[in-house]
Backbone as XML, in Angstrom:
<?xml version="1.0"?>
<chain id="A" units="angstrom">
  <residue number="1" name="MET">
    <atom name="N" x="0.809" y="-1.199" z="0.000"/>
    <atom name="CA" x="0.000" y="0.000" z="0.000"/>
    <atom name="C" x="0.852" y="1.263" z="0.000"/>
  </residue>
  <residue number="2" name="ILE">
    <atom name="N" x="2.081" y="1.146" z="0.375"/>
    <atom name="CA" x="2.965" y="2.294" z="0.368"/>
    <atom name="C" x="3.146" y="2.796" z="-1.052"/>
  </residue>
  <residue number="3" name="THR">
    <atom name="N" x="3.236" y="1.880" z="-2.025"/>
    <atom name="CA" x="3.396" y="2.299" z="-3.412"/>
    <atom name="C" x="2.147" y="3.016" z="-3.911"/>
  </residue>
  <residue number="4" name="THR">
    <atom name="N" x="0.979" y="2.605" z="-3.447"/>
    <atom name="CA" x="-0.252" y="3.278" z="-3.833"/>
    <atom name="C" x="-0.283" y="4.689" z="-3.279"/>
  </residue>
  <residue number="5" name="ALA">
    <atom name="N" x="0.089" y="4.863" z="-2.045"/>
    <atom name="CA" x="0.121" y="6.200" z="-1.448"/>
    <atom name="C" x="1.166" y="7.065" z="-2.132"/>
  </residue>
  <residue number="6" name="ALA">
    <atom name="N" x="2.318" y="6.477" z="-2.445"/>
    <atom name="CA" x="3.365" y="7.219" z="-3.143"/>
    <atom name="C" x="2.908" y="7.586" z="-4.543"/>
  </residue>
  <residue number="7" name="SER">
    <atom name="N" x="2.213" y="6.669" z="-5.199"/>
    <atom name="CA" x="1.695" y="6.916" z="-6.538"/>
    <atom name="C" x="0.665" y="8.047" z="-6.529"/>
  </residue>
  <residue number="8" name="ALA">
    <atom name="N" x="-0.217" y="8.043" z="-5.545"/>
    <atom name="CA" x="-1.229" y="9.101" z="-5.421"/>
    <atom name="C" x="-0.559" y="10.446" z="-5.172"/>
  </residue>
  <residue number="9" name="LYS">
    <atom name="N" x="0.490" y="10.440" z="-4.356"/>
    <atom name="CA" x="1.209" y="11.680" z="-4.075"/>
    <atom name="C" x="1.909" y="12.190" z="-5.336"/>
  </residue>
  <residue number="10" name="GLU">
    <atom name="N" x="2.478" y="11.283" z="-6.113"/>
    <atom name="CA" x="3.127" y="11.667" z="-7.365"/>
    <atom name="C" x="2.119" y="12.244" z="-8.349"/>
  </residue>
  <residue number="11" name="LYS">
    <atom name="N" x="0.950" y="11.592" z="-8.461"/>
    <atom name="CA" x="-0.111" y="12.092" z="-9.335"/>
    <atom name="C" x="-0.532" y="13.490" z="-8.904"/>
  </residue>
  <residue number="12" name="SER">
    <atom name="N" x="-0.688" y="13.677" z="-7.615"/>
    <atom name="CA" x="-1.091" y="14.975" z="-7.098"/>
    <atom name="C" x="-0.077" y="16.051" z="-7.478"/>
  </residue>
  <residue number="13" name="LYS">
    <atom name="N" x="1.203" y="15.738" z="-7.358"/>
    <atom name="CA" x="2.260" y="16.687" z="-7.727"/>
    <atom name="C" x="2.213" y="17.007" z="-9.219"/>
  </residue>
  <residue number="14" name="ILE">
    <atom name="N" x="1.951" y="16.000" z="-10.054"/>
    <atom name="CA" x="1.850" y="16.224" z="-11.498"/>
    <atom name="C" x="0.675" y="17.152" z="-11.800"/>
  </residue>
  <residue number="15" name="PHE">
    <atom name="N" x="-0.471" y="16.895" z="-11.184"/>
    <atom name="CA" x="-1.638" y="17.737" z="-11.406"/>
    <atom name="C" x="-1.383" y="19.165" z="-10.941"/>
  </residue>
  <residue number="16" name="GLU">
    <atom name="N" x="-0.733" y="19.323" z="-9.795"/>
    <atom name="CA" x="-0.407" y="20.655" z="-9.289"/>
    <atom name="C" x="0.503" y="21.385" z="-10.266"/>
  </residue>
  <residue number="17" name="THR">
    <atom name="N" x="1.461" y="20.673" z="-10.862"/>
    <atom name="CA" x="2.366" y="21.271" z="-11.843"/>
    <atom name="C" x="1.603" y="21.712" z="-13.083"/>
  </residue>
  <residue number="18" name="ILE">
    <atom name="N" x="0.716" y="20.852" z="-13.568"/>
    <atom name="CA" x="-0.088" y="21.195" z="-14.744"/>
    <atom name="C" x="-0.968" y="22.410" z="-14.465"/>
  </residue>
  <residue number="19" name="LEU">
    <atom name="N" x="-1.587" y="22.436" z="-13.287"/>
    <atom name="CA" x="-2.480" y="23.539" z="-12.940"/>
    <atom name="C" x="-1.732" y="24.854" z="-12.755"/>
  </residue>
  <residue number="20" name="SER">
    <atom name="N" x="-0.444" y="24.794" z="-12.465"/>
    <atom name="CA" x="0.323" y="26.029" z="-12.282"/>
    <atom name="C" x="1.041" y="26.451" z="-13.558"/>
  </residue>
  <residue number="21" name="SER">
    <atom name="N" x="0.791" y="25.745" z="-14.662"/>
    <atom name="CA" x="1.416" y="26.088" z="-15.940"/>
    <atom name="C" x="0.952" y="27.466" z="-16.411"/>
  </residue>
  <residue number="22" name="PRO">
    <atom name="N" x="1.775" y="28.137" z="-17.215"/>
    <atom name="CA" x="1.394" y="29.463" z="-17.726"/>
    <atom name="C" x="0.068" y="29.407" z="-18.490"/>
  </residue>
  <residue number="23" name="GLY">
    <atom name="N" x="-0.770" y="30.367" z="-18.221"/>
    <atom name="CA" x="-2.053" y="30.491" z="-18.904"/>
    <atom name="C" x="-3.200" y="29.726" z="-18.285"/>
  </residue>
  <residue number="24" name="MET">
    <atom name="N" x="-2.937" y="28.892" z="-17.308"/>
    <atom name="CA" x="-4.014" y="28.089" z="-16.731"/>
    <atom name="C" x="-5.001" y="28.929" z="-15.921"/>
  </residue>
  <residue number="25" name="ASN">
    <atom name="N" x="-4.607" y="30.116" z="-15.482"/>
    <atom name="CA" x="-5.508" y="30.987" z="-14.726"/>
    <atom name="C" x="-6.266" y="31.966" z="-15.602"/>
  </residue>
  <residue number="26" name="GLU">
    <atom name="N" x="-6.024" y="31.925" z="-16.919"/>
    <atom name="CA" x="-6.721" y="32.835" z="-17.820"/>
    <atom name="C" x="-8.204" y="32.472" z="-17.880"/>
  </residue>
  <residue number="27" name="LYS">
    <atom name="N" x="-9.031" y="33.496" z="-17.959"/>
    <atom name="CA" x="-10.473" y="33.292" z="-18.044"/>
    <atom name="C" x="-10.850" y="32.919" z="-19.475"/>
  </residue>
  <residue number="28" name="CYS">
    <atom name="N" x="-11.793" y="31.998" z="-19.613"/>
    <atom name="CA" x="-12.300" y="31.569" z="-20.909"/>
    <atom name="C" x="-13.820" y="31.720" z="-20.899"/>
  </residue>
  <residue number="29" name="LYS">
    <atom name="N" x="-14.346" y="32.199" z="-22.006"/>
    <atom name="CA" x="-15.793" y="32.325" z="-22.114"/>
    <atom name="C" x="-16.356" y="31.056" z="-22.736"/>
  </residue>
  <residue number="30" name="ILE">
    <atom name="N" x="-17.336" y="30.486" z="-22.056"/>
    <atom name="CA" x="-17.980" y="29.272" z="-22.537"/>
    <atom name="C" x="-19.469" y="29.548" z="-22.642"/>
  </residue>
  <residue number="31" name="ILE">
    <atom name="N" x="-20.021" y="29.264" z="-23.783"/>
    <atom name="CA" x="-21.454" y="29.429" z="-23.982"/>
    <atom name="C" x="-22.080" y="28.038" z="-24.000"/>
  </residue>
  <residue number="32" name="LEU">
    <atom name="N" x="-22.976" y="27.811" z="-23.061"/>
    <atom name="CA" x="-23.643" y="26.516" z="-22.956"/>
    <atom name="C" x="-25.114" y="26.654" z="-23.314"/>
  </residue>
  <residue number="33" name="HIS">
    <atom name="N" x="-25.609" y="25.704" z="-24.025"/>
    <atom name="CA" x="-27.038" y="25.616" z="-24.308"/>
    <atom name="C" x="-27.486" y="24.250" z="-23.821"/>
  </residue>
  <residue number="34" name="ILE">
    <atom name="N" x="-27.956" y="24.218" z="-22.574"/>
    <atom name="CA" x="-28.389" y="22.954" z="-21.987"/>
    <atom name="C" x="-29.783" y="23.130" z="-21.400"/>
  </residue>
  <residue number="35" name="SER">
    <atom name="N" x="-30.454" y="22.025" z="-21.216"/>
    <atom name="CA" x="-31.817" y="22.065" z="-20.685"/>
    <atom name="C" x="-31.809" y="22.466" z="-19.215"/>
  </residue>
  <residue number="36" name="ARG">
    <atom name="N" x="-32.943" y="22.958" z="-18.756"/>
    <atom name="CA" x="-33.074" y="23.298" z="-17.343"/>
    <atom name="C" x="-32.885" y="22.062" z="-16.473"/>
  </residue>
  <residue number="37" name="GLN">
    <atom name="N" x="-33.329" y="20.933" z="-16.960"/>
    <atom name="CA" x="-33.156" y="19.680" z="-16.241"/>
    <atom name="C" x="-31.663" y="19.417" z="-16.003"/>
  </residue>
  <residue number="38" name="ASN">
    <atom name="N" x="-30.854" y="19.610" z="-17.024"/>
    <atom name="CA" x="-29.418" y="19.386" z="-16.880"/>
    <atom name="C" x="-28.735" y="20.483" z="-16.064"/>
  </residue>
  <residue number="39" name="ILE">
    <atom name="N" x="-29.300" y="21.678" z="-16.052"/>
    <atom name="CA" x="-28.764" y="22.740" z="-15.189"/>
    <atom name="C" x="-28.942" y="22.347" z="-13.728"/>
  </residue>
  <residue number="40" name="ILE">
    <atom name="N" x="-30.106" y="21.813" z="-13.399"/>
    <atom name="CA" x="-30.344" y="21.366" z="-12.021"/>
    <atom name="C" x="-29.411" y="20.207" z="-11.681"/>
  </residue>
  <residue number="41" name="LEU">
    <atom name="N" x="-29.251" y="19.273" z="-12.597"/>
    <atom name="CA" x="-28.358" y="18.147" z="-12.364"/>
    <atom name="C" x="-26.918" y="18.620" z="-12.172"/>
  </residue>
  <residue number="42" name="LEU">
    <atom name="N" x="-26.443" y="19.498" z="-13.043"/>
    <atom name="CA" x="-25.077" y="20.009" z="-12.924"/>
    <atom name="C" x="-24.900" y="20.818" z="-11.643"/>
  </residue>
  <residue number="43" name="SER">
    <atom name="N" x="-25.886" y="21.599" z="-11.270"/>
    <atom name="CA" x="-25.822" y="22.353" z="-10.021"/>
    <atom name="C" x="-25.690" y="21.420" z="-8.830"/>
  </residue>
  <residue number="44" name="ARG">
    <atom name="N" x="-26.459" y="20.357" z="-8.853"/>
    <atom name="CA" x="-26.402" y="19.394" z="-7.745"/>
    <atom name="C" x="-25.066" y="18.661" z="-7.718"/>
  </residue>
  <residue number="45" name="LEU">
    <atom name="N" x="-24.538" y="18.326" z="-8.894"/>
    <atom name="CA" x="-23.231" y="17.677" z="-8.948"/>
    <atom name="C" x="-22.138" y="18.582" z="-8.393"/>
  </residue>
  <residue number="46" name="ILE">
    <atom name="N" x="-22.194" y="19.853" z="-8.755"/>
    <atom name="CA" x="-21.215" y="20.810" z="-8.230"/>
    <atom name="C" x="-21.341" y="20.896" z="-6.723"/>
  </residue>
  <residue number="47" name="GLU">
    <atom name="N" x="-22.559" y="21.030" z="-6.262"/>
    <atom name="CA" x="-22.790" y="21.170" z="-4.824"/>
    <atom name="C" x="-22.379" y="19.906" z="-4.068"/>
  </residue>
  <residue number="48" name="ALA">
    <atom name="N" x="-22.739" y="18.765" z="-4.586"/>
    <atom name="CA" x="-22.466" y="17.506" z="-3.881"/>
    <atom name="C" x="-20.989" y="17.130" z="-3.900"/>
  </residue>
  <residue number="49" name="ALA">
    <atom name="N" x="-20.301" y="17.417" z="-4.964"/>
    <atom name="CA" x="-18.907" y="16.981" z="-5.090"/>
    <atom name="C" x="-17.925" y="18.076" z="-4.708"/>
  </residue>
  <residue number="50" name="ALA">
    <atom name="N" x="-17.889" y="19.126" z="-5.474"/>
    <atom name="CA" x="-16.861" y="20.151" z="-5.287"/>
    <atom name="C" x="-17.082" y="21.001" z="-4.048"/>
  </residue>
  <residue number="51" name="LEU">
    <atom name="N" x="-18.324" y="21.267" z="-3.703"/>
    <atom name="CA" x="-18.582" y="22.171" z="-2.590"/>
    <atom name="C" x="-18.714" y="21.458" z="-1.256"/>
  </residue>
  <residue number="52" name="SER">
    <atom name="N" x="-18.658" y="20.135" z="-1.264"/>
    <atom name="CA" x="-18.773" y="19.411" z="-0.006"/>
    <atom name="C" x="-17.473" y="19.444" z="0.784"/>
  </residue>
  <residue number="53" name="GLY">
    <atom name="N" x="-16.417" y="19.938" z="0.186"/>
    <atom name="CA" x="-15.127" y="20.037" z="0.866"/>
    <atom name="C" x="-14.138" y="19.037" z="0.310"/>
  </residue>
  <residue number="54" name="LYS">
    <atom name="N" x="-12.887" y="19.426" z="0.303"/>
    <atom name="CA" x="-11.844" y="18.567" z="-0.253"/>
    <atom name="C" x="-11.712" y="17.259" z="0.515"/>
  </residue>
  <residue number="55" name="ASN">
    <atom name="N" x="-11.857" y="17.300" z="1.816"/>
    <atom name="CA" x="-11.637" y="16.106" z="2.628"/>
    <atom name="C" x="-12.679" y="15.027" z="2.360"/>
  </residue>
  <residue number="56" name="GLY">
    <atom name="N" x="-13.866" y="15.424" z="1.937"/>
    <atom name="CA" x="-14.917" y="14.459" z="1.699"/>
    <atom name="C" x="-14.916" y="13.891" z="0.295"/>
  </residue>
  <residue number="57" name="PHE">
    <atom name="N" x="-14.010" y="14.347" z="-0.561"/>
    <atom name="CA" x="-14.006" y="13.904" z="-1.945"/>
    <atom name="C" x="-12.627" y="13.367" z="-2.270"/>
  </residue>
  <residue number="58" name="ASP">
    <atom name="N" x="-12.523" y="12.083" z="-2.518"/>
    <atom name="CA" x="-11.242" y="11.421" z="-2.721"/>
    <atom name="C" x="-10.897" y="11.368" z="-4.212"/>
  </residue>
  <residue number="59" name="ASP">
    <atom name="N" x="-10.252" y="12.411" z="-4.717"/>
    <atom name="CA" x="-9.852" y="12.478" z="-6.108"/>
    <atom name="C" x="-8.577" y="13.302" z="-6.211"/>
  </residue>
  <residue number="60" name="GLU">
    <atom name="N" x="-7.552" y="12.746" z="-6.853"/>
    <atom name="CA" x="-6.266" y="13.432" z="-6.918"/>
    <atom name="C" x="-6.346" y="14.748" z="-7.684"/>
  </residue>
  <residue number="61" name="ILE">
    <atom name="N" x="-7.130" y="14.775" z="-8.764"/>
    <atom name="CA" x="-7.220" y="15.992" z="-9.563"/>
    <atom name="C" x="-7.919" y="17.094" z="-8.776"/>
  </residue>
  <residue number="62" name="ILE">
    <atom name="N" x="-9.064" y="16.792" z="-8.192"/>
    <atom name="CA" x="-9.809" y="17.807" z="-7.447"/>
    <atom name="C" x="-9.021" y="18.268" z="-6.230"/>
  </residue>
  <residue number="63" name="SER">
    <atom name="N" x="-8.342" y="17.354" z="-5.571"/>
    <atom name="CA" x="-7.578" y="17.747" z="-4.389"/>
    <atom name="C" x="-6.385" y="18.627" z="-4.750"/>
  </residue>
  <residue number="64" name="ALA">
    <atom name="N" x="-5.951" y="18.602" z="-6.013"/>
    <atom name="CA" x="-4.830" y="19.445" z="-6.450"/>
    <atom name="C" x="-5.259" y="20.891" z="-6.710"/>
  </residue>
  <residue number="65" name="PHE">
    <atom name="N" x="-6.558" y="21.124" z="-6.896"/>
    <atom name="CA" x="-7.044" y="22.471" z="-7.164"/>
    <atom name="C" x="-7.012" y="23.314" z="-5.903"/>
  </residue>
  <residue number="66" name="PRO">
    <atom name="N" x="-6.693" y="24.598" z="-6.041"/>
    <atom name="CA" x="-6.734" y="25.470" z="-4.860"/>
    <atom name="C" x="-8.184" y="25.736" z="-4.447"/>
  </residue>
  <residue number="67" name="ASN">
    <atom name="N" x="-8.376" y="26.148" z="-3.207"/>
    <atom name="CA" x="-9.721" y="26.448" z="-2.708"/>
    <atom name="C" x="-10.413" y="27.519" z="-3.535"/>
  </residue>
  <residue number="68" name="GLN">
    <atom name="N" x="-9.648" y="28.436" z="-4.099"/>
    <atom name="CA" x="-10.216" y="29.506" z="-4.920"/>
    <atom name="C" x="-10.972" y="28.926" z="-6.122"/>
  </residue>
  <residue number="69" name="SER">
    <atom name="N" x="-10.459" y="27.868" z="-6.708"/>
    <atom name="CA" x="-11.139" y="27.237" z="-7.843"/>
    <atom name="C" x="-12.478" y="26.657" z="-7.422"/>
  </residue>
  <residue number="70" name="LEU">
    <atom name="N" x="-12.506" y="26.040" z="-6.263"/>
    <atom name="CA" x="-13.764" y="25.484" z="-5.779"/>
    <atom name="C" x="-14.777" y="26.580" z="-5.481"/>
  </residue>
  <residue number="71" name="GLU">
    <atom name="N" x="-14.303" y="27.719" z="-5.008"/>
    <atom name="CA" x="-15.190" y="28.854" z="-4.755"/>
    <atom name="C" x="-15.756" y="29.397" z="-6.065"/>
  </residue>
  <residue number="72" name="GLU">
    <atom name="N" x="-14.969" y="29.352" z="-7.147"/>
    <atom name="CA" x="-15.450" y="29.794" z="-8.453"/>
    <atom name="C" x="-16.582" y="28.903" z="-8.939"/>
  </residue>
  <residue number="73" name="PHE">
    <atom name="N" x="-16.541" y="27.621" z="-8.586"/>
    <atom name="CA" x="-17.620" y="26.726" z="-8.980"/>
    <atom name="C" x="-18.931" y="27.112" z="-8.302"/>
  </residue>
  <residue number="74" name="LYS">
    <atom name="N" x="-18.860" y="27.605" z="-7.096"/>
    <atom name="CA" x="-20.076" y="28.074" z="-6.415"/>
    <atom name="C" x="-20.673" y="29.254" z="-7.179"/>
  </residue>
  <residue number="75" name="VAL">
    <atom name="N" x="-19.823" y="30.150" z="-7.648"/>
    <atom name="CA" x="-20.284" y="31.296" z="-8.433"/>
    <atom name="C" x="-20.897" y="30.814" z="-9.749"/>
  </residue>
  <residue number="76" name="ILE">
    <atom name="N" x="-20.263" y="29.855" z="-10.391"/>
    <atom name="CA" x="-20.782" y="29.300" z="-11.644"/>
    <atom name="C" x="-22.135" y="28.652" z="-11.412"/>
  </residue>
  <residue number="77" name="GLN">
    <atom name="N" x="-22.236" y="27.899" z="-10.340"/>
    <atom name="CA" x="-23.503" y="27.246" z="-10.012"/>
    <atom name="C" x="-24.608" y="28.275" z="-9.820"/>
  </residue>
  <residue number="78" name="GLU">
    <atom name="N" x="-24.328" y="29.304" z="-9.048"/>
    <atom name="CA" x="-25.323" y="30.342" z="-8.790"/>
    <atom name="C" x="-25.715" y="31.066" z="-10.077"/>
  </residue>
  <residue number="79" name="GLU">
    <atom name="N" x="-24.736" y="31.336" z="-10.931"/>
    <atom name="CA" x="-25.015" y="32.031" z="-12.194"/>
    <atom name="C" x="-25.865" y="31.167" z="-13.130"/>
  </residue>
  <residue number="80" name="MET">
    <atom name="N" x="-25.573" y="29.882" z="-13.192"/>
    <atom name="CA" x="-26.371" y="28.986" z="-14.034"/>
    <atom name="C" x="-27.829" y="28.984" z="-13.586"/>
  </residue>
  <residue number="81" name="LEU">
    <atom name="N" x="-28.032" y="28.850" z="-12.285"/>
    <atom name="CA" x="-29.398" y="28.824" z="-11.765"/>
    <atom name="C" x="-30.111" y="30.145" z="-12.002"/>
  </residue>
  <residue number="82" name="ARG">
    <atom name="N" x="-29.396" y="31.256" z="-11.813"/>
    <atom name="CA" x="-29.992" y="32.570" z="-12.015"/>
    <atom name="C" x="-30.358" y="32.789" z="-13.486"/>
  </residue>
  <residue number="83" name="GLU">
    <atom name="N" x="-29.447" y="32.451" z="-14.397"/>
    <atom name="CA" x="-29.695" y="32.639" z="-15.830"/>
    <atom name="C" x="-30.874" y="31.804" z="-16.320"/>
  </residue>
  <residue number="84" name="ALA">
    <atom name="N" x="-31.064" y="30.636" z="-15.733"/>
    <atom name="CA" x="-32.168" y="29.759" z="-16.118"/>
    <atom name="C" x="-33.436" y="30.044" z="-15.321"/>
  </residue>
  <residue number="85" name="ASP">
    <atom name="N" x="-33.365" y="31.038" z="-14.433"/>
    <atom name="CA" x="-34.493" y="31.406" z="-13.577"/>
    <atom name="C" x="-34.952" y="30.211" z="-12.730"/>
  </residue>
  <residue number="86" name="LEU">
    <atom name="N" x="-33.958" y="29.506" z="-12.163"/>
    <atom name="CA" x="-34.234" y="28.312" z="-11.376"/>
    <atom name="C" x="-33.775" y="28.412" z="-9.928"/>
  </residue>
  <residue number="87" name="THR">
    <atom name="N" x="-33.326" y="29.556" z="-9.499"/>
    <atom name="CA" x="-32.759" y="29.685" z="-8.161"/>
    <atom name="C" x="-33.759" y="29.284" z="-7.083"/>
  </residue>
  <residue number="88" name="ASP">
    <atom name="N" x="-34.949" y="29.873" z="-7.092"/>
    <atom name="CA" x="-35.953" y="29.546" z="-6.077"/>
    <atom name="C" x="-36.394" y="28.087" z="-6.181"/>
  </residue>
  <residue number="89" name="PHE">
    <atom name="N" x="-36.617" y="27.647" z="-7.405"/>
    <atom name="CA" x="-37.032" y="26.265" z="-7.620"/>
    <atom name="C" x="-36.000" y="25.296" z="-7.067"/>
  </residue>
  <residue number="90" name="TYR">
    <atom name="N" x="-34.730" y="25.555" z="-7.342"/>
    <atom name="CA" x="-33.657" y="24.674" z="-6.879"/>
    <atom name="C" x="-33.595" y="24.649" z="-5.358"/>
  </residue>
  <residue number="91" name="GLU">
    <atom name="N" x="-33.713" y="25.800" z="-4.728"/>
    <atom name="CA" x="-33.680" y="25.850" z="-3.267"/>
    <atom name="C" x="-34.860" y="25.075" z="-2.663"/>
  </residue>
  <residue number="92" name="ARG">
    <atom name="N" x="-36.025" y="25.198" z="-3.264"/>
    <atom name="CA" x="-37.190" y="24.437" z="-2.776"/>
    <atom name="C" x="-37.009" y="22.947" z="-3.009"/>
  </residue>
  <residue number="93" name="LEU">
    <atom name="N" x="-36.427" y="22.597" z="-4.140"/>
    <atom name="CA" x="-36.189" y="21.196" z="-4.461"/>
    <atom name="C" x="-35.257" y="20.546" z="-3.445"/>
  </residue>
  <residue number="94" name="LYS">
    <atom name="N" x="-34.274" y="21.293" z="-2.993"/>
    <atom name="CA" x="-33.329" y="20.752" z="-2.005"/>
    <atom name="C" x="-33.974" y="20.485" z="-0.650"/>
  </residue>
  <residue number="95" name="THR">
    <atom name="N" x="-35.084" y="21.154" z="-0.361"/>
    <atom name="CA" x="-35.746" y="20.948" z="0.931"/>
    <atom name="C" x="-36.615" y="19.699" z="0.966"/>
  </residue>
  <residue number="96" name="LEU">
    <atom name="N" x="-36.845" y="19.090" z="-0.187"/>
    <atom name="CA" x="-37.684" y="17.881" z="-0.246"/>
    <atom name="C" x="-37.003" y="16.690" z="0.390"/>
  </residue>
</chain>
């Protein structure tokens, strides 16, 4: 199991190196045309995985991202819901 832990640590270092490469922090505009159903699904995936905290999600790539990136996903999630006029609906859906 030591090799597995060492391998995971090596992968994490590789991902951190890739993420710190020149240009990786540049903003990119993405235009999505997806259904409201998929907006709710993507919002829930973001909330359940990325926003639940690094310690609760066992993935070398996600754990290599800085906390600032995870905070940006919260903004993206909120913007998607707002643009689709689903913010209130989504909040009510979560209470079920």
